[in-house]
C-alpha positions as CSV (number, residue, x, y, z in Angstrom):
1,M,-22.4,-8.6,1.6
2,L,-19.0,-10.8,1.6
3,V,-16.3,-10.2,4.3
4,L,-12.8,-11.6,3.1
5,W,-9.8,-12.5,5.7
6,S,-7.8,-9.6,3.9
7,D,-10.8,-7.2,4.8
8,L,-11.2,-8.3,8.2
9,V,-7.0,-7.4,8.6
10,V,-7.5,-3.9,6.9
11,W,-10.3,-3.0,8.8
12,L,-8.0,-4.1,12.4
13,L,-5.4,-2.4,10.8
14,V,-7.2,0.7,11.1
15,A,-8.6,-0.1,14.1
16,S,-5.1,-0.7,15.7
17,L,-4.2,3.2,14.2
18,I,-7.0,4.2,16.1
19,G,-6.5,2.8,19.0
20,F,-2.9,3.4,19.3
21,A,-3.8,7.5,18.7
22,I,-6.3,7.3,21.6
23,S,-3.8,5.6,24.1
24,L,-1.7,8.8,23.0
25,K,-3.7,10.7,25.8
26,R,-2.2,8.9,28.4
27,D,1.4,9.7,27.4
28,A,2.5,13.3,27.8
29,L,6.1,12.3,26.6
30,A,4.7,10.1,23.2
31,R,2.1,12.5,22.8
32,A,4.7,15.7,22.3
33,R,7.0,13.5,20.5
34,W,4.0,13.1,17.7
35,K,3.3,16.9,17.9
36,A,6.8,17.5,17.0
37,V,6.5,14.9,14.1
38,I,3.3,16.6,12.7
39,H,5.5,20.1,13.4
40,S,7.0,19.1,9.9
41,H,5.8,20.4,6.7
42,T,7.4,17.3,5.0
43,A,5.6,14.9,7.6
44,L,2.2,16.3,7.9
45,A,1.8,16.6,3.9
46,S,3.0,12.8,3.6
47,T,0.6,11.8,5.9
48,V,-2.1,13.8,4.1
49,I,-1.4,11.5,1.4
50,L,-0.7,8.1,3.1
51,L,-4.5,9.0,4.4
52,F,-5.7,9.0,0.6
53,F,-4.4,5.5,0.2
54,V,-5.9,4.1,3.4
55,L,-9.0,5.7,2.5
56,I,-8.7,4.1,-0.9
57,A,-7.5,0.3,0.8
58,L,-10.6,0.7,3.2
59,A,-13.1,1.4,0.0
60,D,-11.7,-1.5,-1.5
61,S,-12.4,-3.6,1.4
62,I,-16.1,-3.6,1.6
63,H,-17.2,-6.3,-0.5
64,W,-20.6,-8.1,-2.1
65,R,-21.7,-10.7,-4.5
66,T,-23.4,-9.8,-7.7
67,S,-25.3,-11.9,-10.0
68,D,-22.9,-10.5,-12.7
69,P,-21.2,-13.7,-14.1
70,Y,-18.1,-11.5,-15.5
71,R,-18.2,-9.6,-12.1
72,P,-19.5,-12.0,-9.1
73,V,-17.4,-10.0,-6.5
74,V,-17.7,-6.3,-6.2
75,S,-16.1,-3.5,-3.6
76,L,-17.1,-0.2,-2.8
77,L,-14.2,1.1,-4.6
78,D,-15.5,-0.5,-7.8
79,V,-19.0,1.2,-7.6
80,S,-17.3,4.4,-6.9
81,L,-14.8,4.1,-10.0
82,G,-17.7,3.8,-12.5
83,N,-17.0,3.6,-15.7
84,I,-13.3,3.4,-14.9
85,A,-13.9,-0.3,-13.6
86,T,-16.6,-1.1,-16.1
87,G,-14.8,0.2,-19.1
88,Q,-13.6,-2.9,-20.7
89,E,-12.2,-2.9,-24.1
90,K,-10.9,-5.3,-26.7
91,S,-7.1,-5.0,-26.0
92,Y,-4.1,-2.3,-26.1
93,S,-5.3,1.5,-26.1
94,A,-3.0,4.4,-25.5
95,P,-3.8,7.0,-22.7
96,F,-6.7,9.1,-24.1
97,A,-7.1,7.3,-27.4
98,V,-10.1,6.8,-28.8
99,V,-9.2,3.9,-31.3
100,G,-7.0,0.6,-30.4
101,L,-3.5,0.5,-30.7
102,W,-3.8,-2.8,-33.0
103,Q,-5.2,-2.2,-36.6
104,E,-8.1,-5.0,-37.2
105,S,-9.1,-5.7,-41.4
106,K,-12.4,-4.7,-42.4
107,Q,-14.2,-4.4,-45.4
108,A,-15.0,-0.7,-47.0
109,D,-18.0,0.0,-49.4
110,D,-16.7,-0.7,-52.6
111,G,-15.6,-4.3,-51.5
112,K,-11.5,-3.7,-50.5
113,V,-10.1,-5.2,-47.7
114,L,-8.5,-2.2,-45.6
115,R,-6.8,-2.1,-42.4
116,A,-7.7,0.4,-39.6
117,P,-7.8,0.9,-35.9
118,V,-10.8,-0.1,-34.2
119,P,-12.9,2.9,-32.4
120,L,-13.1,2.0,-28.6
121,V,-16.1,1.6,-26.9
122,H,-16.0,3.3,-23.7
123,A,-13.7,6.3,-24.8
124,G,-14.4,9.3,-26.8
125,V,-18.3,7.9,-27.8
126,H,-19.4,11.3,-26.9
127,L,-17.0,13.1,-29.7
128,A,-18.8,14.2,-33.0
129,K,-15.6,14.4,-34.8
130,P,-12.3,12.8,-33.8
131,N,-10.5,16.0,-34.2
132,D,-12.4,17.4,-31.1
133,L,-10.0,15.3,-28.7
134,G,-7.6,17.9,-28.0
135,L,-10.3,20.6,-27.3
136,D,-12.9,18.2,-25.0
137,V,-9.6,17.1,-22.9
138,A,-8.5,20.5,-22.2
139,R,-12.3,21.8,-21.5
140,K,-13.1,18.7,-19.2
141,S,-9.5,18.9,-17.2
142,L,-10.1,22.6,-16.6
143,I,-13.6,21.7,-15.3
144,W,-12.7,18.6,-12.8
145,L,-10.0,20.7,-11.4
146,M,-11.6,23.3,-10.4
147,M,-14.2,21.3,-8.9
148,G,-11.6,19.2,-7.2
149,A,-10.4,22.6,-5.8
150,F,-13.8,23.7,-4.9
151,M,-14.4,20.2,-3.2
152,A,-11.2,20.8,-1.1
153,G,-11.8,24.2,-0.5
154,F,-14.9,23.0,1.1
155,F,-13.4,20.4,3.3
156,I,-11.0,23.1,4.5
157,L,-13.4,25.9,5.4
158,L,-15.5,23.7,7.2
159,F,-12.3,21.6,9.5
160,S,-10.4,24.9,10.0
161,P,-11.9,26.4,13.1
162,L,-11.1,22.8,14.7
163,T,-7.4,22.7,13.8
164,L,-6.2,26.5,13.4
165,F,-7.4,27.3,17.1
166,R,-7.1,24.0,18.9
167,T,-3.7,23.2,18.0
168,P,-1.7,26.2,17.2
169,G,1.9,25.8,15.9
170,I,1.0,22.8,13.5
171,P,1.7,23.7,10.0
172,W,-1.8,23.5,8.8
173,R,-1.9,25.7,5.5
174,T,0.8,23.1,3.9
175,A,-2.0,20.7,5.3
176,A,-4.5,22.5,3.3
177,I,-2.2,22.8,0.1
178,T,-1.6,19.0,0.4
179,L,-5.4,18.2,0.6
180,L,-6.1,20.7,-2.3
181,I,-3.9,18.9,-4.7
182,M,-4.8,15.7,-3.6
183,V,-8.3,16.1,-4.0
184,S,-8.2,18.1,-7.4
185,V,-5.8,15.2,-8.8
186,F,-8.4,12.3,-7.9
187,A,-11.4,14.7,-9.2
188,W,-9.3,15.1,-12.2
189,L,-8.9,11.4,-12.4
190,W,-12.2,10.3,-11.6
191,G,-14.2,12.9,-14.1
192,M,-11.6,12.1,-17.3
193,G,-11.9,8.1,-16.0
194,Q,-15.5,8.1,-17.2
195,S,-15.2,9.9,-20.8
196,Y,-11.5,8.4,-21.7
197,H,-8.8,5.5,-20.5
198,V,-6.3,8.2,-18.5
199,L,-3.7,5.7,-18.4
200,G,-4.7,3.4,-21.4
201,T,-5.9,-0.2,-21.2
202,G,-3.9,-3.5,-21.0
203,K,-3.7,-6.4,-22.9
204,V,-7.4,-7.7,-22.1
205,G,-8.9,-4.1,-22.2
206,Q,-8.7,-3.7,-18.7
207,D,-8.1,0.0,-17.2
208,V,-5.0,0.7,-16.1
209,L,-6.0,3.6,-13.7
210,Y,-8.6,1.1,-12.5
211,E,-5.7,-1.5,-12.1
212,S,-3.5,0.9,-10.3
213,F,-6.4,2.1,-8.0
214,K,-6.6,-1.6,-7.0
215,G,-3.2,-2.3,-6.3
216,V,-3.2,0.2,-3.5
217,R,-4.9,-2.2,-1.2
218,T,-2.6,-4.9,-2.1
219,G,0.6,-2.3,-1.2
220,V,-0.8,-1.5,2.0
221,L,-2.0,-4.6,3.3
222,I,1.6,-6.4,2.4
223,G,3.1,-3.4,4.2
224,G,1.0,-3.0,7.0
225,L,-0.2,-6.8,7.8
226,T,3.7,-7.9,7.4
227,T,5.2,-5.4,9.6
228,L,3.0,-6.4,12.4
229,L,3.7,-10.1,11.7
230,T,7.3,-9.4,12.3
231,L,7.0,-7.7,15.7
232,P,6.0,-10.5,18.1
233,F,9.0,-12.6,16.6
234,A,11.3,-9.9,16.7
235,I,10.2,-8.1,20.1
236,V,9.7,-11.4,22.0
237,L,13.4,-13.0,20.8
238,G,15.3,-9.7,20.5
239,I,14.4,-8.5,24.2
240,A,14.8,-12.3,25.8
241,A,18.3,-12.9,23.7
242,G,19.7,-9.6,25.2
243,Y,18.1,-9.6,29.0
244,F,18.6,-13.2,29.7
245,K,21.8,-13.9,27.8
246,G,23.1,-17.6,28.2
247,W,21.3,-20.3,26.7
248,V,18.1,-18.0,25.6
249,D,20.5,-16.0,23.6
250,D,22.4,-18.7,21.8
251,A,19.0,-20.3,20.8
252,V,17.8,-17.0,19.2
253,Q,21.0,-16.6,17.5
254,Y,20.8,-20.3,16.3
255,A,17.5,-19.3,15.0
256,Y,17.9,-16.0,13.2
257,T,21.7,-16.8,11.7
258,T,19.9,-20.1,10.3
259,L,16.9,-17.9,8.9
260,N,19.9,-15.6,7.4
261,A,22.0,-18.4,6.2
262,V,19.2,-19.2,3.5
263,P,18.6,-16.6,0.9
264,G,15.4,-15.2,1.4
265,V,14.0,-15.0,-2.2
266,L,14.8,-19.0,-2.1
267,L,13.1,-19.4,1.2
268,I,10.2,-17.3,0.2
269,A,9.8,-19.2,-3.1
270,S,10.2,-22.5,-1.6
271,A,7.2,-21.7,1.0
272,M,4.8,-20.0,-1.4
273,L,5.8,-23.0,-3.7
274,L,3.9,-25.0,-1.8
275,A,1.2,-23.0,-0.7
276,Q,0.2,-22.6,-4.5
277,L,0.2,-26.1,-4.8
278,Y,-2.1,-26.6,-1.8
279,L,-4.5,-24.0,-3.2
280,A,-4.3,-25.6,-6.6
281,Q,-5.0,-29.2,-5.0
282,H,-8.1,-28.1,-2.8
283,A,-9.5,-25.4,-5.3
284,E,-13.4,-27.0,-4.1
285,L,-12.4,-24.7,-0.6
286,F,-13.0,-21.4,-2.4
287,A,-16.6,-20.1,-3.8
288,S,-14.7,-17.5,-6.2
289,E,-11.6,-16.7,-7.8
290,Q,-11.0,-14.0,-5.8
291,E,-11.1,-15.4,-2.7
292,R,-8.5,-18.1,-3.4
293,A,-6.2,-15.0,-4.5
294,D,-7.1,-13.4,-1.1
295,V,-5.6,-16.6,0.5
296,R,-2.6,-16.5,-1.3
297,L,-2.2,-12.6,-0.4
298,L,-2.4,-13.1,3.0
299,L,0.0,-16.0,2.7
300,V,2.6,-13.8,1.0
301,C,1.9,-11.5,3.9
302,L,2.5,-14.7,6.6
303,V,5.6,-15.7,4.5
304,L,7.5,-12.2,4.7
305,G,6.1,-12.0,8.1
306,L,8.2,-14.9,9.6
307,T,11.2,-14.4,7.7
308,G,11.4,-10.9,8.2
309,W,11.9,-10.4,12.0
310,T,15.7,-11.0,12.2
311,G,17.0,-7.7,11.7
312,L,14.7,-5.9,14.3
313,A,15.3,-8.9,16.4
314,R,19.3,-8.4,16.2
315,I,18.9,-4.3,16.9
316,L,16.6,-5.5,19.9
317,R,19.0,-7.7,21.4
318,A,22.0,-5.1,21.4
319,E,19.9,-2.9,23.0
320,S,18.6,-5.0,25.6
321,F,22.5,-5.8,26.9
322,K,22.8,-2.5,27.4
323,L,19.8,-1.7,29.0
324,R,20.2,-4.7,31.4
325,E,23.4,-3.1,32.9
326,M,21.6,-0.1,33.5
327,E,21.2,1.1,37.0
328,F,17.7,1.0,37.1
329,V,17.3,-2.5,36.0
330,K,19.8,-3.1,38.7
331,A,18.2,-1.8,41.2
332,A,14.7,-3.3,40.0
333,K,16.4,-6.9,40.0
334,A,17.6,-6.1,43.6
335,F,14.5,-5.3,44.8
336,G,13.2,-8.5,43.4
337,V,10.8,-7.3,40.8
338,S,10.0,-10.3,38.6
339,H,11.8,-10.2,35.0
340,S,8.4,-10.0,33.1
341,R,7.8,-6.8,35.0
342,I,11.5,-5.6,34.6
343,I,11.0,-6.2,30.5
344,G,7.4,-4.3,30.3
345,R,8.2,-1.5,32.9
346,H,11.9,-0.5,32.0
347,L,13.1,-2.5,28.6
348,L,10.3,-1.9,26.5
349,P,9.5,1.8,26.9
350,N,13.0,2.3,26.4
351,V,13.0,0.4,23.0
352,G,10.2,1.6,21.8
353,H,11.5,4.4,19.3
354,L,13.4,1.4,17.8
355,I,10.5,-0.6,17.3
356,L,8.8,2.4,15.9
357,I,11.3,3.4,13.3
358,A,11.8,0.0,12.3
359,V,8.2,-0.3,11.8
360,V,8.1,2.8,9.7
361,L,11.0,2.2,7.9
362,D,10.0,-1.6,7.1
363,F,6.9,-0.9,5.4
364,S,7.8,0.7,1.9
365,G,10.5,-2.1,1.7
366,L,8.0,-4.5,1.9
367,V,5.8,-2.6,-0.5
368,L,9.0,-2.8,-2.9
369,A,9.0,-6.7,-1.7
370,E,5.8,-7.3,-3.2
371,A,6.8,-5.8,-6.5
372,V,9.7,-8.0,-7.0
373,L,8.1,-11.5,-5.9
374,S,5.2,-10.7,-8.1
375,Y,7.5,-9.9,-10.9
376,V,9.4,-13.3,-10.7
377,G,6.0,-15.1,-10.5
378,I,6.3,-16.2,-6.6
379,G,4.1,-12.9,-4.9
380,V,0.2,-12.5,-5.1
381,D,-2.1,-14.2,-7.3
382,P,-1.9,-13.2,-11.1
383,T,-5.6,-12.4,-11.2
384,M,-5.6,-10.2,-8.4
385,P,-4.4,-6.2,-9.1
386,S,-1.2,-5.3,-7.8
387,W,1.5,-3.2,-8.7
388,G,4.0,-6.0,-8.7
389,N,1.8,-7.7,-11.3
390,M,1.4,-5.1,-13.7
391,I,5.0,-4.2,-13.4
392,N,5.4,-8.4,-14.4
393,L,3.2,-7.5,-17.6
394,A,5.0,-4.3,-18.5
395,R,8.3,-6.6,-19.0
396,Q,6.7,-8.1,-22.2
397,E,5.0,-5.1,-23.2
398,L,8.0,-3.1,-23.3
399,N,9.3,-5.8,-26.5
400,R,6.6,-4.8,-28.2
401,E,6.2,-2.4,-31.3
402,P,4.6,0.2,-30.9
403,V,5.6,0.0,-27.0
404,V,3.0,-0.4,-24.4
405,W,4.9,1.7,-21.5
406,W,1.5,2.8,-19.8
407,N,1.3,-0.3,-17.5
408,L,4.5,0.4,-15.8
409,L,3.7,4.0,-15.6
410,G,0.5,3.3,-13.5
411,A,2.9,0.8,-11.2
412,F,5.5,3.2,-11.0
413,I,3.1,6.5,-10.1
414,G,1.4,4.7,-7.2
415,M,4.3,2.6,-5.8
416,F,6.7,6.2,-6.2
417,T,3.8,8.5,-4.4
418,L,3.1,5.4,-1.7
419,V,6.8,4.5,-0.7
420,L,7.9,8.1,-1.1
421,S,5.5,9.3,1.4
422,A,6.3,6.5,4.0
423,N,9.9,6.9,3.8
424,L,9.5,11.2,4.3
425,L,7.0,10.5,7.2
426,A,9.7,7.4,8.6
427,D,12.8,10.0,8.3
428,R,10.6,12.9,10.6
429,I,10.1,10.1,12.8
430,A,13.2,8.6,13.3
431,Q,14.7,12.7,13.9
432,V,12.3,12.7,16.8
433,F,12.0,9.4,18.4
434,N,15.8,8.4,17.9
435,P,17.0,10.1,21.3
436,R,20.6,9.8,19.6
437,A,19.6,11.9,16.6
438,A,17.7,14.4,18.8
439,G,21.0,15.0,20.5
């Protein structure tokens, strides 16, 4: 068993979500608002999709060492994906192809040297004739879609008594349809991936679908951890500046004005280049390449967190300015209530909706930020699977002839689905928790 630092962070993020859900039992108002969120068809469908991404990230956060020199560290996701993870080819191949993209020279029986595509090692080897490809793909697709629908139907029937009778009014039919679609798609991807490369292979023969699945953990971790890292700075400094005013406000304004004066990309680039230099000079601290890449991933989250708190701090400062002049805060001061108690009992609950809205909105923005940083070479380690690295590779592949487009497609589908689901859920949360929008 191998526990990476990022594994602990992922499980802590999930534990914090569970703790937050449990804490809702003591807050009737928050519980009523969250019920209003999931009463939305769009929000409930988005939640089901996001849960799928979280499950993939959790499966990819259970690691152990192996004796295989080519795969010294594997995760539960790697084992679960089967041939999708182990089906390594020589180089590029198109989606559902049975031969490589490039031609190689080979000698015929009559001595002539011919140029012909090389058959793939892990795709379509069960076919008797290459012409059977279309019929086999259609047959297997039908089988795996039906199996996925059957599995989804089993889970829906298993949990329907608990959902329909205990929490009426929630659009469970929407959740059931979304679950049916997601399970069917995942079953189809898994089943077809055992016989074919559904999204083709990359430059060194790696399965693009496997890289897309592995990029989920990177996206979820950067979006979740970085958001949580920004909260302490934004909440403490923003509320303190608005509540205490005077020199505290001047100091906080100076801090975030200075940070905003430096272009964000340059600030992040300088910090990441220093971190990369340290990691390169101390390679002996890491037992494997994956552990070094894991530390760099956490450093990306840390740098993004330390530079991304200023926007929320401005909002909380402005709201605290208004709240400190409210009658209930002035009454608390008149009765001699301490500043910390006033902030904890009166200010924090009244800015909670702003914090929550900022968290869910920033998540999708940070997922996109990782892609941009990796694209310019200052993001996660190039050896770590991520959607940003896939897009960075696609930049060169789109100039080839024939065009290699499937790396870009794999990253686009994963990023688009995660970001769209997070944004749709954030939109509904903003409508419910923002009192101005509700009014």
